[in-house]
N, C-alpha and C positions, 0 to 999 in steps of 0.2 A: 430551484435551490440556489442560494446566494453563491456568488463567484468565490468568496472566501472559503466557504465550506467545500466547494469543489477542489480548491487548492489543498486544503487540509487533507482531504481524502487521497489526493495524489501523493502527498508527502507520506501518509500512512502506508500507501501502496509501495512507495520507494523503500520505506523502512523494512518491509516484510519481503521484498523481492528475493533476498537470499534464502529465506526460510518461510514460505507461506504458511506453514503449520502453526506459526505464531498467532494466526488469526483464530485458533481454537482456544487460546488462553488470553483472556482480557488483562490479567495481571501482568503477564510478560509483555504484552503489547503496550500497556500503560507505562511500564518501566522504559521501554525503548523510546516512546514518544514523549516521556516526561509529563504524562497526564494521569489522572485518576483512573482506576479500573472501570468506573462507571462511564467515564468519557470514552475510554477505549472500547467498551461494549457498544456505545453509540456509533463509533467509527466502524466497527465490525458490521453492525446492523445495516448501516448505510452502504458500505462497500458491497455487501451481499445484495441489498435491494437494487443497487445500480448495476448488478451483474458483473462485478469485477472478479469474483471468485465463486466456486461451488465446492461443496463438501461431499466427498465420496465416502461411503461406508461399506466396508467389505470385511466380513468375518470378524466383526467387533472392533475393527480398526478404522479410525477416521483419518482422512487425508484431505488437505486443501489443494485444489487445482485452480490456478489462475486462468482466467478466460482470455480469449483473443483480444477483447477490449482492453484488458489490463496489460497484455503484452504490447499492444500498440502504444499505450502511454509510456511504458517503460522504455520502448525503443525510441520514442520521441525524446525522452530525457537523456538517453544514452547519446543520441546524435548531438544534442545541445552541449553535453559535456565534452564531446570531441572537438567542438569548435574552439578556436582560440578566444580567450577572453579579451575584451577591449581594454581592460585595466592594464593588462600585461603588454599591450602593444607599445606603450610609451616607455617601457623599461629597456 
């Protein structure tokens, strides 16, 4: 998979970190990412194929669970955000 697509998937993952159940609704994900619902469905399909999340069905209720792989990526970005930005060092 091209590196650009990997980055787009990570951005999609960051966008749904607060509410992973958005991955059940391509229209809502499309609104959050600023893309069409068709493109959002493609992101959802690829995130699932790459094992970033799984869907649990229980008593007619669907729930999205992020995998350990997804959490590692989110933790990596969290650490990056905690580091001081080089742009602000000169201020």
